[in-house]
C-alpha positions as CSV (number, residue, x, y, z in Angstrom):
1,M,-13.2,3.3,21.3
2,L,-11.9,6.3,19.4
3,R,-9.9,5.8,16.2
4,L,-8.9,8.1,13.4
5,R,-9.4,7.0,9.8
6,P,-9.5,8.5,6.3
7,P,-12.9,9.5,5.1
8,R,-14.9,7.3,2.7
9,A,-15.6,8.8,-0.7
10,D,-19.3,9.0,0.0
11,E,-19.0,10.7,3.4
12,G,-18.7,14.3,2.3
13,P,-22.4,15.2,2.9
14,K,-22.4,13.5,6.3
15,L,-19.2,15.2,7.4
16,T,-20.4,18.6,6.1
17,E,-23.5,18.3,8.3
18,L,-21.3,17.4,11.3
19,C,-19.3,20.6,10.7
20,L,-22.5,22.6,10.4
21,R,-23.9,21.1,13.7
22,S,-20.7,21.8,15.5
23,K,-20.5,25.5,14.3
24,A,-24.2,26.0,15.0
25,S,-23.6,24.9,18.6
26,H,-21.9,28.2,19.2
27,G,-25.3,30.0,18.9
28,Y,-25.1,31.2,15.3
29,D,-28.4,31.9,13.5
30,E,-29.6,30.4,10.2
31,A,-28.4,33.2,8.0
32,F,-24.9,33.0,9.5
33,M,-24.9,29.2,9.0
34,A,-26.1,29.5,5.4
35,A,-23.2,31.9,4.7
36,C,-20.8,29.4,6.2
37,R,-22.1,26.3,4.3
38,E,-19.6,26.4,1.4
39,E,-16.6,27.0,3.6
40,L,-17.6,24.1,5.9
41,T,-18.2,21.6,3.1
42,V,-16.1,18.5,3.3
43,D,-14.9,17.0,0.0
44,P,-13.1,13.7,0.5
45,G,-11.7,13.9,-3.0
46,G,-10.7,17.5,-2.9
47,G,-7.0,17.0,-2.2
48,G,-6.9,18.0,1.5
49,L,-5.6,15.7,4.2
50,I,-8.7,14.6,6.1
51,A,-9.1,12.5,9.3
52,V,-12.4,11.3,10.6
53,A,-12.8,10.6,14.3
54,D,-14.8,7.4,14.7
55,L,-16.1,6.8,18.2
56,N,-17.7,3.4,18.6
57,G,-18.7,3.3,14.9
58,E,-20.1,6.8,14.8
59,C,-18.5,9.9,13.1
60,A,-17.7,12.1,16.0
61,G,-15.4,14.6,14.4
62,V,-13.4,15.6,11.4
63,A,-10.2,17.6,10.6
64,E,-8.8,18.8,7.3
65,M,-5.4,20.2,6.6
66,S,-3.5,21.4,3.7
67,L,0.3,21.8,3.2
68,E,2.3,24.3,1.4
69,G,6.1,24.1,1.8
70,E,6.9,24.3,5.5
71,K,3.5,25.6,6.5
72,A,0.5,23.4,7.3
73,E,-3.0,25.0,7.5
74,L,-5.6,23.4,9.7
75,C,-8.7,24.2,7.5
76,K,-11.3,22.4,9.6
77,L,-11.5,20.8,13.0
78,F,-15.1,20.1,14.1
79,V,-16.5,17.8,16.8
80,D,-20.2,16.7,16.8
81,P,-21.8,18.5,19.8
82,A,-22.9,15.1,21.2
83,H,-19.2,14.2,21.6
84,H,-17.8,17.3,23.1
85,G,-15.6,16.6,26.1
86,K,-14.6,13.1,25.0
87,G,-11.1,13.8,23.7
88,V,-12.2,13.9,20.1
89,G,-10.9,17.4,19.4
90,R,-7.6,16.7,21.1
91,A,-7.1,13.5,19.1
92,L,-7.9,15.4,15.8
93,F,-5.5,18.2,16.7
94,D,-2.8,15.8,17.6
95,W,-3.3,14.1,14.3
96,A,-2.9,17.4,12.5
97,R,0.2,18.3,14.5
98,E,1.9,14.9,13.9
99,E,0.9,14.6,10.2
100,A,2.1,18.1,9.5
101,A,5.5,17.5,11.2
102,E,5.9,14.2,9.5
103,R,5.4,15.9,6.1
104,G,8.1,18.5,6.9
105,A,6.0,21.4,8.1
106,R,7.5,23.7,10.6
107,V,4.3,25.6,11.5
108,L,0.7,24.6,11.9
109,A,-1.5,27.6,11.3
110,L,-5.3,28.1,11.6
111,D,-8.1,30.6,11.9
112,A,-10.3,29.8,14.8
113,D,-13.9,30.5,15.6
114,P,-13.8,32.9,18.6
115,S,-15.7,30.3,20.6
116,A,-12.9,27.8,20.0
117,A,-9.9,30.0,20.8
118,A,-9.5,28.7,24.3
119,F,-9.3,25.1,22.9
120,Y,-6.4,26.0,20.6
121,E,-4.6,27.9,23.4
122,K,-4.9,24.7,25.5
123,M,-3.3,22.8,22.6
124,D,-0.3,25.3,22.9
125,A,-1.1,27.2,19.8
126,R,-0.5,31.0,20.2
127,M,-2.6,33.8,18.7
128,V,-0.5,35.7,16.2
129,G,-3.2,38.1,14.9
130,Q,-6.4,38.1,13.0
131,S,-7.7,36.9,9.6
132,P,-10.7,37.9,7.6
133,S,-13.5,35.4,7.6
134,G,-13.9,33.4,4.4
135,S,-17.7,33.4,4.8
136,I,-18.8,36.6,6.5
137,P,-17.6,40.0,5.0
138,G,-16.2,42.3,7.7
139,R,-15.8,39.5,10.3
140,V,-12.3,38.7,11.6
141,L,-11.1,35.5,13.2
142,P,-8.3,34.8,15.7
143,R,-5.2,33.5,13.8
144,F,-3.2,30.9,15.6
145,E,0.2,29.2,14.9
146,L,1.9,26.3,16.5
147,P,5.6,25.8,15.8
148,L,6.4,22.2,14.9
149,V,9.5,20.0,15.1
150,A,9.8,18.5,11.6
151,T,10.2,14.7,11.7
152,A,10.4,13.9,8.0
153,S,13.7,12.4,6.9
154,A,15.8,14.7,4.7
């Protein structure tokens, strides 16, 4: 059974390794992955909104989001390769969309790995341009946005 929950304080290293496994599944080499490590580090006490996808007692995925005014930024969404195709990514994306709207955001924005662009398009996000990679100088990433209907009470 899939359920979403907040991370435990001690889960940062485990969730970071999940992010790295997920990213590496797109065929990146060791040097690329080493350059991405800091950006893919999960810090449960770092102030971001984090959801862990727990599938039958196992960490299957993680998402992290930040909010600034009416804009939410999906900073991370990673699914363990062993759990691809099981609805984990969709559940985490739905969490981000709903959480952002409940907190008054009107837009959910994200930079996607090129290999994940089709997933975000399936989630109804639209590509609005490109952003520089936070890890690899000279690399650009597809930039997506999804308009939200705010549900927070005024």
